[in-house]
C-alpha positions as a printed NumPy array, in Angstrom:
array([[ -53.803,   81.382, -259.864],
       [ -54.822,   78.52 , -263.04 ],
       [ -51.921,   76.892, -264.329],
       [ -51.674,   75.564, -268.218],
       [ -51.122,   71.834, -268.966],
       [ -48.112,   71.412, -271.591],
       [ -50.178,   69.356, -274.161],
       [ -47.505,   69.366, -276.892],
       [ -43.986,   70.311, -277.264],
       [ -41.842,   73.02 , -279.497],
       [ -43.399,   72.779, -283.127],
       [ -40.808,   73.903, -285.265],
       [ -42.129,   76.764, -288.109],
       [ -40.264,   77.074, -291.541],
       [ -38.26 ,   80.119, -292.027],
       [ -39.165,   82.348, -295.325],
       [ -35.945,   84.179, -295.376],
       [ -33.223,   85.221, -293.004],
       [ -31.429,   88.391, -293.904],
       [ -29.228,   88.579, -290.895],
       [ -27.256,   85.987, -288.944],
       [ -28.149,   84.739, -285.677],
       [ -31.874,   84.093, -286.408],
       [ -32.689,   80.551, -286.347],
       [ -36.474,   80.895, -287.567],
       [ -40.037,   80.937, -285.28 ],
       [ -41.204,   78.407, -283.327],
       [ -44.77 ,   77.422, -281.68 ],
       [ -45.145,   75.951, -278.568],
       [ -48.765,   74.466, -277.979],
       [ -50.575,   74.146, -274.713],
       [ -54.106,   72.972, -273.608],
       [ -55.388,   75.801, -271.038],
       [ -56.992,   74.919, -267.555],
       [ -60.507,   75.925, -269.582],
       [ -59.952,   73.822, -272.147],
       [ -58.781,   76.001, -274.774],
       [ -55.648,   75.898, -277.001],
       [ -53.045,   78.018, -276.497],
       [ -49.648,   78.672, -278.546],
       [ -46.796,   81.072, -277.74 ],
       [ -44.937,   82.104, -280.638],
       [ -41.414,   82.4  , -280.316],
       [ -38.38 ,   84.149, -282.284],
       [ -35.023,   82.371, -282.072],
       [ -31.574,   83.102, -282.659],
       [ -28.034,   81.426, -282.454],
       [ -26.115,   84.166, -280.938],
       [ -26.109,   86.006, -276.923],
       [ -26.327,   89.727, -276.23 ],
       [ -28.891,   90.909, -278.8  ],
       [ -32.211,   93.074, -277.742],
       [ -35.467,   92.828, -279.261],
       [ -36.908,   96.235, -280.893],
       [ -40.306,   95.428, -282.821],
       [ -42.463,   93.277, -285.379],
       [ -44.183,   94.496, -288.2  ],
       [ -45.077,   93.604, -291.812],
       [ -47.66 ,   90.455, -290.08 ],
       [ -49.581,   88.798, -293.072],
       [ -51.751,   85.845, -293.27 ],
       [ -50.375,   83.079, -296.012],
       [ -53.209,   80.473, -295.3  ],
       [ -56.156,   79.604, -292.892],
       [ -57.502,   81.853, -290.434],
       [ -56.358,   82.803, -286.555],
       [ -59.527,   82.519, -284.933],
       [ -58.092,   83.979, -281.834],
       [ -60.105,   84.265, -278.58 ],
       [ -59.812,   87.135, -275.901],
       [ -60.454,   86.999, -272.663],
       [ -60.261,   91.117, -271.594],
       [ -62.303,   93.397, -270.992],
       [ -61.502,   96.418, -273.406],
       [ -64.118,   97.447, -275.98 ],
       [ -63.499,   99.947, -279.093],
       [ -65.186,  100.298, -281.974],
       [ -68.022,   98.013, -281.276],
       [ -65.678,   94.75 , -280.361],
       [ -64.68 ,   93.238, -276.92 ],
       [ -61.075,   92.597, -276.647],
       [ -57.63 ,   93.772, -277.52 ],
       [ -53.973,   92.328, -278.673],
       [ -52.476,   94.738, -275.954],
       [ -52.044,   92.454, -272.527],
       [ -52.181,   95.102, -270.278],
       [ -54.407,   95.509, -267.476],
       [ -57.856,   94.984, -268.906],
       [ -57.352,   90.943, -268.167],
       [ -56.746,   89.763, -264.868],
       [ -53.206,   87.806, -264.117],
       [ -55.296,   84.61 , -263.701],
       [ -56.875,   84.738, -266.916],
       [ -54.134,   85.82 , -269.074],
       [ -53.536,   81.992, -270.378],
       [ -56.828,   82.197, -271.814],
       [ -56.364,   85.653, -273.984],
       [ -54.649,   86.533, -276.989],
       [ -52.287,   89.375, -277.333],
       [ -49.014,   90.279, -278.954],
       [ -45.416,   91.72 , -276.851],
       [ -41.934,   92.959, -277.794],
       [ -40.834,   91.959, -274.462],
       [ -41.476,   88.609, -273.777],
       [ -43.863,   89.165, -271.128],
       [ -47.553,   89.945, -270.916],
       [ -47.492,   91.643, -267.194],
       [ -49.79 ,   94.827, -267.038],
       [ -46.864,   96.061, -265.054],
       [ -43.546,   95.262, -267.649],
       [ -44.916,   94.001, -271.129],
       [ -43.722,   97.26 , -272.504],
       [ -45.401,   96.808, -275.925],
       [ -47.42 ,   99.139, -278.124],
       [ -49.557,   98.441, -281.283],
       [ -47.79 ,  100.43 , -284.103],
       [ -50.528,  102.611, -286.563],
       [ -50.798,   99.594, -289.056],
       [ -52.782,   97.237, -286.59 ],
       [ -56.519,   98.037, -286.826],
       [ -59.164,   96.886, -284.289],
       [ -62.479,   97.329, -286.255],
       [ -63.017,   93.933, -288.005],
       [ -59.972,   92.383, -286.796],
       [ -59.943,   91.545, -283.104],
       [ -60.138,   87.801, -283.793],
       [ -57.168,   88.142, -286.695],
       [ -54.13 ,   89.988, -286.611],
       [ -54.526,   92.124, -289.736],
       [ -51.973,   92.132, -292.631],
       [ -49.534,   94.735, -292.224],
       [ -49.772,   95.406, -288.548],
       [ -46.944,   95.469, -285.931],
       [ -45.951,   96.18 , -282.549],
       [ -42.858,   97.395, -280.765],
       [ -40.798,   98.09 , -277.582],
       [ -42.829,  101.114, -275.497],
       [ -39.871,  101.195, -273.404],
       [ -36.779,  102.166, -275.558],
       [ -34.864,  103.215, -272.274],
       [ -35.179,   99.875, -270.87 ],
       [ -33.91 ,   97.361, -273.412],
       [ -35.895,   94.219, -274.106],
       [ -33.002,   90.982, -273.758],
       [ -33.271,   88.105, -275.909],
       [ -32.564,   85.565, -273.173],
       [ -31.548,   82.313, -273.185],
       [ -33.92 ,   79.264, -273.943],
       [ -35.309,   76.943, -275.911],
       [ -33.704,   74.302, -278.634],
       [ -33.8  ,   76.152, -281.775],
       [ -30.279,   78.351, -281.232],
       [ -30.311,   78.6  , -277.477],
       [ -31.945,   81.976, -277.217],
       [ -35.199,   82.946, -278.177],
       [ -38.091,   85.553, -276.839],
       [ -42.252,   85.064, -276.591],
       [ -43.751,   87.596, -279.286],
       [ -47.495,   86.644, -279.089],
       [ -49.553,   84.287, -277.339],
       [ -52.985,   83.148, -279.633],
       [ -55.475,   81.247, -277.911],
       [ -57.861,   79.743, -279.437],
       [ -61.495,   77.857, -278.662],
       [ -64.914,   76.979, -280.832],
       [ -64.152,   74.186, -283.107],
       [ -61.03 ,   75.984, -284.526],
       [ -58.453,   75.145, -282.052],
       [ -55.963,   73.056, -284.47 ],
       [ -57.098,   74.469, -287.565],
       [ -53.965,   75.04 , -289.952],
       [ -52.924,   78.677, -290.036],
       [ -49.72 ,   80.17 , -291.341],
       [ -48.698,   83.535, -290.835],
       [ -45.523,   85.916, -292.525],
       [ -43.442,   88.258, -289.7  ],
       [ -40.613,   90.352, -290.093],
       [ -38.839,   91.646, -286.715],
       [ -35.949,   93.829, -286.042],
       [ -33.694,   93.912, -283.204],
       [ -29.827,   94.993, -282.22 ],
       [ -26.963,   93.861, -280.626],
       [ -26.726,   95.024, -277.197],
       [ -24.72 ,   98.371, -276.533],
       [ -25.344,   99.408, -280.384],
       [ -27.759,  101.284, -282.303],
       [ -28.068,   99.515, -285.935],
       [ -31.368,   97.585, -286.163],
       [ -31.063,   94.115, -287.81 ],
       [ -33.6  ,   92.506, -289.572],
       [ -34.952,   88.946, -290.165],
       [ -38.49 ,   87.299, -291.208],
       [ -39.951,   84.143, -291.531],
       [ -43.261,   81.96 , -291.438],
       [ -44.73 ,   80.133, -288.74 ],
       [ -48.064,   78.19 , -288.563],
       [ -50.39 ,   77.03 , -285.984],
       [ -52.523,   73.994, -285.949],
       [ -52.257,   70.347, -286.235],
       [ -52.68 ,   68.416, -289.481],
       [ -55.803,   65.983, -289.83 ],
       [ -55.531,   62.575, -289.472],
       [ -55.776,   62.206, -292.967],
       [ -53.662,   64.656, -294.308],
       [ -50.769,   62.982, -291.979],
       [ -51.299,   59.818, -293.712],
       [ -51.149,   61.517, -297.358],
       [ -47.77 ,   62.89 , -296.588],
       [ -46.68 ,   59.482, -295.277],
       [ -47.492,   57.883, -297.879],
       [ -45.951,   60.462, -300.2  ],
       [ -42.427,   59.856, -297.936],
       [ -42.825,   55.968, -298.669],
       [ -43.272,   56.371, -302.694],
       [ -40.719,   58.976, -302.254],
       [ -38.426,   56.221, -300.946],
       [ -39.33 ,   53.394, -303.072],
       [ -38.341,   55.585, -306.117],
       [ -34.652,   56.456, -304.662]])
């Protein structure tokens, strides 16, 4: 089985708004894969235990382009690849594939996720289309939000985006809303936020440094 080489630590993403207490924002983990692609894993984070994830929806691109690659063999509407993480991709190749999940897992036997009607495939296989969402396909088996991460102490993996072909670290920002609940209850709670993939160019980092220095001098 291929292993991935971690090339970066967790990259915190800005939160657009929080509609329910407990959600602390999205975070992005950047990894260089064995094949040399760049893998971004998107996590939703909370500071509260005993939560169950339900669905993600209202996805929207705010800036840039996702430019995702797919390793699976699923074919539809003249395109090869799917955002579902089922058996169309070998376990050994899953680190090189782009997919979404509502269970925090991408194994063919337990990923437990489905794409909602707003998730269009035609013309969108490299980019998740605006308005798309995905949800728990196994409601009889709750998808718990587990302990982990450093942004509140509890998190769940919602998507893996793999890029290659010269766009690996170009900046792109996306919005996503989601629903979850307290385990043992039936009331859905909602939160939303933004996350960014990519790394600013050295010139942009230098400009940020100059702006920060100027701000300190003015104070």
